[in-house]
N, C-alpha and C positions, 0 to 999 in steps of 0.2 A: 466472691465476685459480686459486683453490684448488679442490681436488677432494675427493670423498668418501674417496679413498685417502690423503689427507694425514693424517699422524699429528700433530695439533696438540699433543697432550700431550707427546710426545717432543721436538718442536721447542721448546715452552715451557720444558721442563726444561733443554734445551741453552742457550737464551737466558738463563735465570736464572743459569746458571754463567758465561756470557759477561759479563753485566752485573755480576756479583759480583767480577770481576777488576779489579785496579787500584783506582781510587777515582773514581767518576763525578762526585763533587762537584767535582773539579778541572776538569771539563769544564762541568758545569751552571752554574758561577758565571758563565759568559758568557751564560746564558739568562735571567738575572734581568730584563734589560731587556724581554724578551718578556712575562714575567708582569706587570711593572709597566704595560705597555701593554694587556695583555689584561683585567685586572680592571676598569679603567674602561670598556673597550669592551663588556663584558657588563652594565654598569650595576650593579656590585656595591655593595651598601649594608651599613652596619653592622647586625649582628644576623642576617643571613641565614645559612642553613645551606649550607656550601660543601664539596664533595668535590674533592680534588686526586687524580686518577687517575694511577698510576705516578709518585708525587710525588718519588721519589729522595730527595735530602737536603733537600727542603722548598722548592724553588724558587718554585712558585706558592702553596703553602700559607702560607708566611711573608708573602708580599705580601698575601694575603687576610686574614691575621690582623692586619696593620697597618691594615686597613680596619675592624677590630673585628667581623669575621665570626666565626661559630662554625665552625671548620675541622676537617675530617677528611681524613686522607691515607692512601692505601694504596700499597704497593709490594711486590714479591715478593723484594726483596733486604733482609734484616734489617739488615745493616750500614749501609745508606743511611738506613734509618729511625732508627737510633741517632744518626747524624749530624744528622738533622732534629731529633731530641729535644734534642740538645746545643745546636743553634743556637736553637731555640725557647726553651729555658731561659735562654740568655744574653740574649735580648731580653725575657724576662718573659711569654711567651705559653704558653698551654695548647693543645696540639694533640692530637686523638684520632688516633693513628697506629697502623695495623694492617698486619700481613703478609697480603697478599691478591693475587689475580690479577685484572687488568683484564678478563679474559674470564669471570669468575665473581665478581662483586662481592657481598660478604656483607651486603647491605642490603635493606630492604623496598622495594617499589615506591614511587615518588613521594616519596622521603625527603629530597631536597635541593632548595634553591632554585636553586643554581648548581653546575654540574659543569665542572671545568677539567682540562686536560692540556697540558703544555708538553713537546714531544719525549718523550712517554711512551707513551700508549695506542697511538700509531701503530706501535709495534714488536710489538704482539700478533700472533701468527701467524694467528689466526682473526679477521680484521678485521670481518666481519659480526656475529659474536657480540659482539665488544668494542664495536662501535658500538651494538648493541641494548642492551647493558648501560648505556651512557651514557644512552640514552633512557629506559630502565626506571626508573632510580633518580632521575631528575630529574622533579620534579612538573610537571603540565600548566601551561603558561605560564611555567615556569622557563627558565633559559638555560644553554646549553653554550658554552664558550669553548675554542678549541684553537689552539695554535701548532705548526705541522707543517713538517717538512723538505720542500722543493720539489725536483722532479727537475732543475730548472735551477739554476745558481749553485753556490756553495761546497758546500752540503749534498749536492746531487745528485751532484756530481763526487766528493766524499769517499766516499759510500756506493757509487757505481759502481766506484770504485777498489778498495774492499774486496771487492766482489762479483767483480771481475775476477780478483783474486789468490786469493781464497778463496770460491768460489761458494756461495751459500746453498742450503739443501735444496730439491729440486724441489717444485713445487706450492704454494709460499708466495708470496703477493702482496707486492710491494715496499712498504715503509713509505712510500715516496714517493708512493704513490697518495693518501694523505691530504693531500698538498701540491698537489693539483690541484682545481679547482672541480668538474670532472666526477666525480672520485673522492669528494669530499665529498657531492655530491648522491646518488651511488649508495649511500653508506653511511648518510646521515641523512635524506634527503628524505622518506621514508615516515613519519617520526615528528615532523616539525617544521612549523611554520606560516610560518617565515621563516628564511632562511639567507643570510649574506653572507660572502664571502671576499675578502681583498685581500692582496697581497704587502706585506711590511714589512721594513725593513732592521734588522740588528743587527750591531754591530761587536765584534770580539774583539781584545784587546790583548795582545801578547807582546813580549819583549825583542828578538826577531828571528824570522825564518822558521824558522831552525834550532831555536830555543827552542820554537816552536809544535809542530814535529814531535816534539821530545823530550817535550813535555807529553802529546801523544796516544799516543806509543809507550810511555810509562811508566804512564799512568793510565786510558786509554780502553779499556774491555773489548773492544769489537769489533776495535780495532787490535791489542791483545795476542793475541787469538785468531787473527787473520789472520797475525800474525808467527809464531805457533807452527805454524800449518798449512803455511805456505810453507817453514818450516825455514831453516837457515843459507844454503842455496843461493838462496832466493828473497827473503831479507831485504833485500838491497841494492836490488833492483828495486822492492819495495814502498815502502821509505823514499824512494827517488828519486822515485817517482810522487806520494807524499804531499807531498814538498817542492815539486814543481812546482805542485801545486794551491794550496798556501799562497802561493807566489809569485804565482800568477795572480790571486788575490783580495786581495793585499796592497795597501793604498792609502797606506801610509807611504813616505816618500822619505828618511828620515833613518837608515836602518839598523835601525830597529825594525819591528814588524809590526802593522798595523791591518787585520785581515782582515774583509772585508765578507761577511756571510751574509744572504741574502734568504730569508725563510720566509713561509709562508702563515698569516695570522691569520683564523680562522673564528669567527663568532658565530652562534648559532642559538637560536630560541625553540621550546620543545617545544609540540607541538600540544595544544589543549584535549582533555580526555577525551571 
């Protein structure tokens, strides 16, 4: 649990540098299926005002735009927002994309009909503050939709391996808290009239397990940071453990990799004023 002594600003700055490394778009491309499932789950309609929190390269923002919603996205990594702008322009969509922190959203209260986040807000170090920001900017009766990494399965094992080799700062709650029903209720129950969470599958496709590990060790900021922290002496051990995880969840039998990731899909309705 976080404590008053925890320096969330310093941790946030460190995280921003971590997620700025590599190119998270190369990882987020596997999360599109989550956004495509999440938008109908929250009952997204054309013309609604949608906020994608920690939108990265536009994973959920673009899916919402394809529903003809009016979409705003925020992220604290400018390069990812540039990628989102490029993708939106290629598809002919206009997105309002802004550099901002999920823990301090630059919007008025009750500003959006729907607030979404796919593997994004969950990594904010001050989880209570981030959750309260989701609730604050969503209008009464509006909906919140989240796709969160779970402590069990591929996501849980991946982040546990990173934490074992390169421990996170003390006093910071694990992002996997968002991937449990109890955690979701702790964070959102006080501001919603209904909340439903259910595990969902998502498959990731690679040329091989070795290719999957190469993708993460080349493009995924947390893996790059962990490799830097363990140094040359610890690199082989981290790569070996990552390889074992991808093998564990690989469902392919033809030499390629089809990695099964189970995440928690949460939909909530903001309580009336």
